[in-house]
Structure formats: C-alpha cells, structure tokens
N, CA, C and O atoms as a GROMACS GRO file, in nm:
protein
  364
    1UNK      N    1  11.855  15.606  29.098
    1UNK     CA    2  11.734  15.595  29.156
    1UNK      C    3  11.704  15.475  29.130
    1UNK      O    4  11.698  15.476  29.007
    2UNK      N    5  11.672  15.336  29.176
    2UNK     CA    6  11.619  15.199  29.177
    2UNK      C    7  11.465  15.224  29.041
    2UNK      O    8  11.370  15.300  29.059
    3UNK      N    9  11.482  15.155  28.946
    3UNK     CA   10  11.371  15.119  28.805
    3UNK      C   11  11.312  15.045  28.900
    3UNK      O   12  11.360  15.006  29.006
    4UNK      N   13  11.140  15.016  28.828
    4UNK     CA   14  11.005  15.004  28.850
    4UNK      C   15  11.080  14.794  28.878
    4UNK      O   16  11.194  14.769  28.839
    5UNK      N   17  11.025  14.720  28.919
    5UNK     CA   18  11.047  14.602  28.922
    5UNK      C   19  11.003  14.542  28.781
    5UNK      O   20  10.895  14.556  28.724
    6UNK      N   21  11.121  14.466  28.737
    6UNK     CA   22  10.997  14.402  28.613
    6UNK      C   23  11.013  14.258  28.610
    6UNK      O   24  11.125  14.217  28.577
    7UNK      N   25  10.899  14.152  28.645
    7UNK     CA   26  10.857  14.033  28.680
    7UNK      C   27  10.922  13.921  28.606
    7UNK      O   28  10.975  13.814  28.637
    8UNK      N   29  10.891  14.010  28.458
    8UNK     CA   30  10.992  13.844  28.347
    8UNK      C   31  11.132  13.897  28.333
    8UNK      O   32  11.206  13.875  28.238
    9UNK      N   33  11.172  13.997  28.480
    9UNK     CA   34  11.334  13.948  28.425
    9UNK      C   35  11.369  13.965  28.609
    9UNK      O   36  11.459  13.904  28.665
   10UNK      N   37  11.291  14.042  28.663
   10UNK     CA   38  11.388  13.998  28.798
   10UNK      C   39  11.336  13.878  28.915
   10UNK      O   40  11.357  13.860  29.035
   11UNK      N   41  11.287  13.836  28.847
   11UNK     CA   42  11.195  13.677  28.971
   11UNK      C   43  11.284  13.562  28.917
   11UNK      O   44  11.255  13.550  28.797
   12UNK      N   45  11.357  13.493  28.944
   12UNK     CA   46  11.447  13.393  28.930
   12UNK      C   47  11.472  13.258  29.053
   12UNK      O   48  11.514  13.247  29.168
   13UNK      N   49  11.442  13.211  28.994
   13UNK     CA   50  11.454  13.048  29.064
   13UNK      C   51  11.550  13.053  29.147
   13UNK      O   52  11.648  13.124  29.127
   14UNK      N   53  11.532  12.968  29.267
   14UNK     CA   54  11.638  12.984  29.368
   14UNK      C   55  11.762  12.874  29.292
   14UNK      O   56  11.881  12.906  29.296
   15UNK      N   57  11.722  12.758  29.231
   15UNK     CA   58  11.778  12.722  29.121
   15UNK      C   59  11.853  12.768  29.036
   15UNK      O   60  11.963  12.779  29.091
   16UNK      N   61  11.856  12.788  28.974
   16UNK     CA   62  11.908  12.961  28.844
   16UNK      C   63  12.030  13.050  28.926
   16UNK      O   64  12.136  13.100  28.888
   17UNK      N   65  11.959  13.044  29.055
   17UNK     CA   66  12.092  13.149  29.119
   17UNK      C   67  12.227  13.020  29.208
   17UNK      O   68  12.339  13.052  29.246
   18UNK      N   69  12.160  12.874  29.216
   18UNK     CA   70  12.260  12.833  29.221
   18UNK      C   71  12.395  12.784  29.138
   18UNK      O   72  12.504  12.736  29.168
   19UNK      N   73  12.320  12.826  29.004
   19UNK     CA   74  12.391  12.762  28.885
   19UNK      C   75  12.493  12.867  28.843
   19UNK      O   76  12.606  12.862  28.794
   20UNK      N   77  12.420  12.954  28.876
   20UNK     CA   78  12.512  13.104  28.794
   20UNK      C   79  12.484  13.231  28.950
   20UNK      O   80  12.417  13.316  28.893
   21UNK      N   81  12.493  13.261  29.038
   21UNK     CA   82  12.483  13.299  29.121
   21UNK      C   83  12.562  13.475  29.068
   21UNK      O   84  12.513  13.586  29.092
   22UNK      N   85  12.668  13.450  29.007
   22UNK     CA   86  12.662  13.575  28.941
   22UNK      C   87  12.656  13.655  28.854
   22UNK      O   88  12.684  13.775  28.854
   23UNK      N   89  12.610  13.573  28.758
   23UNK     CA   90  12.494  13.655  28.729
   23UNK      C   91  12.358  13.793  28.736
   23UNK      O   92  12.319  13.899  28.688
   24UNK      N   93  12.325  13.664  28.859
   24UNK     CA   94  12.302  13.746  28.988
   24UNK      C   95  12.270  13.932  29.030
   24UNK      O   96  12.199  14.032  29.040
   25UNK      N   97  12.332  13.895  29.035
   25UNK     CA   98  12.408  14.039  29.130
   25UNK      C   99  12.501  14.143  29.080
   25UNK      O  100  12.542  14.243  29.138
   26UNK      N  101  12.540  14.077  28.900
   26UNK     CA  102  12.574  14.168  28.801
   26UNK      C  103  12.461  14.235  28.791
   26UNK      O  104  12.443  14.355  28.809
   27UNK      N  105  12.372  14.136  28.757
   27UNK     CA  106  12.204  14.214  28.722
   27UNK      C  107  12.164  14.309  28.825
   27UNK      O  108  12.108  14.412  28.789
   28UNK      N  109  12.189  14.284  28.966
   28UNK     CA  110  12.101  14.361  29.054
   28UNK      C  111  12.224  14.548  29.055
   28UNK      O  112  12.217  14.666  29.092
   29UNK      N  113  12.300  14.469  28.998
   29UNK     CA  114  12.463  14.622  29.043
   29UNK      C  115  12.435  14.647  28.846
   29UNK      O  116  12.454  14.767  28.827
   30UNK      N  117  12.420  14.616  28.786
   30UNK     CA  118  12.326  14.695  28.651
   30UNK      C  119  12.215  14.780  28.639
   30UNK      O  120  12.223  14.891  28.587
   31UNK      N  121  12.115  14.732  28.683
   31UNK     CA  122  12.007  14.751  28.673
   31UNK      C  123  11.903  14.834  28.760
   31UNK      O  124  11.800  14.895  28.730
   32UNK      N  125  12.006  14.800  28.949
   32UNK     CA  126  11.975  14.865  29.014
   32UNK      C  127  11.799  14.824  29.057
   32UNK      O  128  11.724  14.918  29.086
   33UNK      N  129  11.759  14.712  29.057
   33UNK     CA  130  11.600  14.662  29.085
   33UNK      C  131  11.673  14.524  29.145
   33UNK      O  132  11.780  14.466  29.124
   34UNK      N  133  11.587  14.509  29.211
   34UNK     CA  134  11.570  14.368  29.333
   34UNK      C  135  11.581  14.249  29.223
   34UNK      O  136  11.531  14.258  29.110
   35UNK      N  137  11.646  14.144  29.268
   35UNK     CA  138  11.580  14.070  29.219
   35UNK      C  139  11.503  13.918  29.340
   35UNK      O  140  11.545  13.851  29.435
   36UNK      N  141  11.418  13.924  29.286
   36UNK     CA  142  11.330  13.824  29.372
   36UNK      C  143  11.349  13.667  29.393
   36UNK      O  144  11.260  13.615  29.326
   37UNK      N  145  11.416  13.577  29.448
   37UNK     CA  146  11.492  13.474  29.445
   37UNK      C  147  11.369  13.339  29.500
   37UNK      O  148  11.359  13.327  29.622
   38UNK      N  149  11.302  13.267  29.435
   38UNK     CA  150  11.144  13.140  29.439
   38UNK      C  151  11.184  13.039  29.470
   38UNK      O  152  11.275  13.010  29.393
   39UNK      N  153  11.164  12.940  29.565
   39UNK     CA  154  11.179  12.849  29.546
   39UNK      C  155  11.048  12.777  29.561
   39UNK      O  156  10.989  12.780  29.668
   40UNK      N  157  10.994  12.703  29.442
   40UNK     CA  158  10.827  12.605  29.401
   40UNK      C  159  10.790  12.709  29.426
   40UNK      O  160  10.733  12.739  29.531
   41UNK      N  161  10.829  12.830  29.277
   41UNK     CA  162  10.706  12.917  29.327
   41UNK      C  163  10.678  13.000  29.378
   41UNK      O  164  10.606  13.089  29.332
   42UNK      N  165  10.738  12.997  29.514
   42UNK     CA  166  10.703  13.073  29.669
   42UNK      C  167  10.831  13.183  29.656
   42UNK      O  168  10.934  13.153  29.596
   43UNK      N  169  10.811  13.314  29.721
   43UNK     CA  170  10.932  13.377  29.732
   43UNK      C  171  11.022  13.365  29.838
   43UNK      O  172  10.968  13.330  29.943
   44UNK      N  173  11.138  13.381  29.842
   44UNK     CA  174  11.218  13.317  29.988
   44UNK      C  175  11.322  13.388  29.984
   44UNK      O  176  11.394  13.345  30.074
   45UNK      N  177  11.348  13.432  29.957
   45UNK     CA  178  11.445  13.621  29.967
   45UNK      C  179  11.514  13.727  29.806
   45UNK      O  180  11.554  13.694  29.694
   46UNK      N  181  11.504  13.806  29.850
   46UNK     CA  182  11.551  13.929  29.732
   46UNK      C  183  11.696  13.985  29.811
   46UNK      O  184  11.737  14.009  29.924
   47UNK      N  185  11.746  13.988  29.654
   47UNK     CA  186  11.879  14.020  29.679
   47UNK      C  187  11.836  14.174  29.602
   47UNK      O  188  11.743  14.234  29.550
   48UNK      N  189  12.001  14.186  29.643
   48UNK     CA  190  11.991  14.388  29.605
   48UNK      C  191  12.121  14.386  29.600
   48UNK      O  192  12.192  14.290  29.628
   49UNK      N  193  12.163  14.510  29.556
   49UNK     CA  194  12.296  14.571  29.581
   49UNK      C  195  12.333  14.637  29.718
   49UNK      O  196  12.259  14.702  29.792
   50UNK      N  197  12.431  14.613  29.731
   50UNK     CA  198  12.467  14.714  29.811
   50UNK      C  199  12.436  14.787  29.837
   50UNK      O  200  12.346  14.804  29.920
   51UNK      N  201  12.503  14.877  29.770
   51UNK     CA  202  12.478  15.046  29.795
   51UNK      C  203  12.298  15.069  29.765
   51UNK      O  204  12.235  15.133  29.849
   52UNK      N  205  12.246  15.031  29.680
   52UNK     CA  206  12.103  15.049  29.637
   52UNK      C  207  12.035  15.015  29.803
   52UNK      O  208  11.956  15.097  29.850
   53UNK      N  209  12.078  14.871  29.896
   53UNK     CA  210  12.024  14.872  30.047
   53UNK      C  211  12.084  14.957  30.067
   53UNK      O  212  12.070  15.013  29.959
   54UNK      N  213  12.150  15.023  30.125
   54UNK     CA  214  12.263  15.152  30.201
   54UNK      C  215  12.167  15.226  30.198
   54UNK      O  216  12.132  15.259  30.311
   55UNK      N  217  12.098  15.277  30.104
   55UNK     CA  218  12.023  15.415  30.029
   55UNK      C  219  11.891  15.400  30.047
   55UNK      O  220  11.811  15.494  30.039
   56UNK      N  221  11.854  15.263  30.076
   56UNK     CA  222  11.697  15.279  30.074
   56UNK      C  223  11.722  15.261  30.252
   56UNK      O  224  11.718  15.364  30.319
   57UNK      N  225  11.740  15.170  30.300
   57UNK     CA  226  11.739  15.233  30.466
   57UNK      C  227  11.812  15.342  30.500
   57UNK      O  228  11.855  15.351  30.615
   58UNK      N  229  11.835  15.430  30.418
   58UNK     CA  230  11.898  15.578  30.539
   58UNK      C  231  11.758  15.615  30.446
   58UNK      O  232  11.696  15.668  30.537
   59UNK      N  233  11.642  15.626  30.297
   59UNK     CA  234  11.512  15.632  30.290
   59UNK      C  235  11.419  15.651  30.427
   59UNK      O  236  11.347  15.729  30.489
   60UNK      N  237  11.481  15.513  30.423
   60UNK     CA  238  11.322  15.421  30.558
   60UNK      C  239  11.348  15.532  30.678
   60UNK      O  240  11.279  15.632  30.696
   61UNK      N  241  11.494  15.481  30.775
   61UNK     CA  242  11.486  15.597  30.850
   61UNK      C  243  11.485  15.754  30.815
   61UNK      O  244  11.510  15.829  30.910
   62UNK      N  245  11.464  15.804  30.708
   62UNK     CA  246  11.482  15.954  30.745
   62UNK      C  247  11.293  15.977  30.720
   62UNK      O  248  11.232  16.079  30.755
   63UNK      N  249  11.234  15.865  30.657
   63UNK     CA  250  11.022  15.898  30.661
   63UNK      C  251  11.054  15.867  30.806
   63UNK      O  252  11.034  15.970  30.871
   64UNK      N  253  11.091  15.780  30.875
   64UNK     CA  254  11.027  15.727  31.001
   64UNK      C  255  11.022  15.889  31.067
   64UNK      O  256  10.923  15.951  31.107
   65UNK      N  257  11.198  15.941  31.060
   65UNK     CA  258  11.197  16.079  31.156
   65UNK      C  259  11.098  16.121  31.104
   65UNK      O  260  11.007  16.115  31.188
   66UNK      N  261  11.040  16.186  30.951
   66UNK     CA  262  10.947  16.276  30.928
   66UNK      C  263  10.886  16.296  30.976
   66UNK      O  264  10.856  16.399  31.035
   67UNK      N  265  10.798  16.111  30.961
   67UNK     CA  266  10.667  16.098  31.054
   67UNK      C  267  10.632  16.065  31.203
   67UNK      O  268  10.526  16.026  31.251
   68UNK      N  269  10.779  16.099  31.274
   68UNK     CA  270  10.774  16.088  31.425
   68UNK      C  271  10.750  16.239  31.450
   68UNK      O  272  10.668  16.274  31.535
   69UNK      N  273  10.844  16.362  31.353
   69UNK     CA  274  10.806  16.483  31.357
   69UNK      C  275  10.661  16.465  31.401
   69UNK      O  276  10.598  16.462  31.507
   70UNK      N  277  10.627  16.449  31.205
   70UNK     CA  278  10.494  16.413  31.253
   70UNK      C  279  10.403  16.461  31.312
   70UNK      O  280  10.348  16.569  31.292
   71UNK      N  281  10.369  16.347  31.427
   71UNK     CA  282  10.267  16.277  31.485
   71UNK      C  283  10.313  16.376  31.661
   71UNK      O  284  10.223  16.420  31.734
   72UNK      N  285  10.470  16.392  31.697
   72UNK     CA  286  10.541  16.521  31.801
   72UNK      C  287  10.438  16.628  31.750
   72UNK      O  288  10.349  16.644  31.833
   73UNK      N  289  10.433  16.660  31.703
   73UNK     CA  290  10.339  16.827  31.625
   73UNK      C  291  10.205  16.766  31.668
   73UNK      O  292  10.151  16.774  31.778
   74UNK      N  293  10.173  16.719  31.586
   74UNK     CA  294  10.068  16.664  31.642
   74UNK      C  295   9.976  16.652  31.750
   74UNK      O  296   9.858  16.679  31.769
   75UNK      N  297  10.074  16.603  31.815
   75UNK     CA  298  10.023  16.579  31.982
   75UNK      C  299  10.141  16.690  32.163
   75UNK      O  300  10.188  16.677  32.276
   76UNK      N  301  10.120  16.768  32.066
   76UNK     CA  302  10.173  16.888  32.111
   76UNK      C  303  10.330  16.845  32.154
   76UNK      O  304  10.334  16.892  32.268
   77UNK      N  305  10.399  16.813  32.142
   77UNK     CA  306  10.486  16.776  32.179
   77UNK      C  307  10.689  16.859  32.068
   77UNK      O  308  10.785  16.799  32.019
   78UNK      N  309  10.656  17.006  32.080
   78UNK     CA  310  10.745  17.031  32.028
   78UNK      C  311  10.839  17.193  32.156
   78UNK      O  312  10.820  17.264  32.255
   79UNK      N  313  10.945  17.156  32.038
   79UNK     CA  314  11.016  17.314  32.108
   79UNK      C  315  11.025  17.425  32.034
   79UNK      O  316  11.037  17.406  31.913
   80UNK      N  317  11.024  17.544  32.075
   80UNK     CA  318  11.098  17.650  31.957
   80UNK      C  319  11.192  17.631  31.892
   80UNK      O  320  11.246  17.521  31.898
   81UNK      N  321  11.236  17.719  31.818
   81UNK     CA  322  11.396  17.723  31.781
   81UNK      C  323  11.499  17.720  31.864
   81UNK      O  324  11.601  17.651  31.869
   82UNK      N  325  11.463  17.792  31.916
   82UNK     CA  326  11.595  17.895  32.030
   82UNK      C  327  11.618  17.746  32.102
   82UNK      O  328  11.714  17.669  32.094
   83UNK      N  329  11.484  17.733  32.180
   83UNK     CA  330  11.541  17.590  32.289
   83UNK      C  331  11.530  17.489  32.252
   83UNK      O  332  11.511  17.404  32.339
   84UNK      N  333  11.534  17.450  32.128
   84UNK     CA  334  11.632  17.377  32.017
   84UNK      C  335  11.788  17.325  32.007
   84UNK      O  336  11.847  17.216  32.009
   85UNK      N  337  11.834  17.517  31.992
   85UNK     CA  338  11.932  17.490  31.995
   85UNK      C  339  12.046  17.504  32.098
   85UNK      O  340  12.168  17.492  32.085
   86UNK      N  341  11.968  17.533  32.205
   86UNK     CA  342  12.052  17.525  32.325
   86UNK      C  343  12.055  17.452  32.366
   86UNK      O  344  12.162  17.416  32.414
   87UNK      N  345  11.943  17.375  32.378
   87UNK     CA  346  11.955  17.171  32.443
   87UNK      C  347  12.073  17.121  32.348
   87UNK      O  348  12.129  17.018  32.386
   88UNK      N  349  12.117  17.177  32.236
   88UNK     CA  350  12.167  17.075  32.131
   88UNK      C  351  12.370  17.136  32.152
   88UNK      O  352  12.480  17.083  32.133
   89UNK      N  353  12.315  17.280  32.205
   89UNK     CA  354  12.429  17.300  32.197
   89UNK      C  355  12.509  17.390  32.089
   89UNK      O  356  12.631  17.399  32.093
   90UNK      N  357  12.415  17.467  31.974
   90UNK     CA  358  12.396  17.547  31.884
   90UNK      C  359  12.412  17.684  31.887
   90UNK      O  360  12.323  17.739  31.951
   91UNK      N  361  12.516  17.778  31.828
   91UNK     CA  362  12.442  17.894  31.824
   91UNK      C  363  12.376  17.974  31.790
   91UNK      O  364  12.352  18.070  31.863
   0.00000   0.00000   0.00000
C-alpha cells in the first residue's frame, strides 16, 4: 500500500527529471509514492511505478462497481441469487 505523499521529497521540477530521470524512477519504485513533476511551479505530470498504477486502477474499478451496485439497489434494480446464477450459467 502506497505511503502518504511527502511533499519535501515527492515534488520534482521537470528540469531535475530531465537531468536524472533514473533517480525519479528508482524513487517511485522504492517508496511506492507517486512523484509530482512541476514546470515553473505548476504541476504538469505524475510519475508512478507501474505496479502501483495497476493496483490503483484495479481498486478504482472495484470501487466503481461497488458504487454502481449500491445505486442499483437503491433504485430497485436487483435480482435474487438464484436468478443471478441462472443468468451466469452457474449452479
């Protein structure tokens, strides 16, 4: 699980990234925190380890499904377990 952002370490000027991109890539891989790249003091991009990005994307998709399910229940769009199994071809 990624740690909280440390602004003293995780904000990197784009010019620093251009000079030593390997340092930033190593940093995000080791500490599992994304790095905010800035240009003239404004955020322009985020660098994140691929595994962390994939994990975050999976968690967002799961949460979207949970929220959609809760909305469906609240609006009366539901089926019982036997019907769901039958629709999915499960026993």
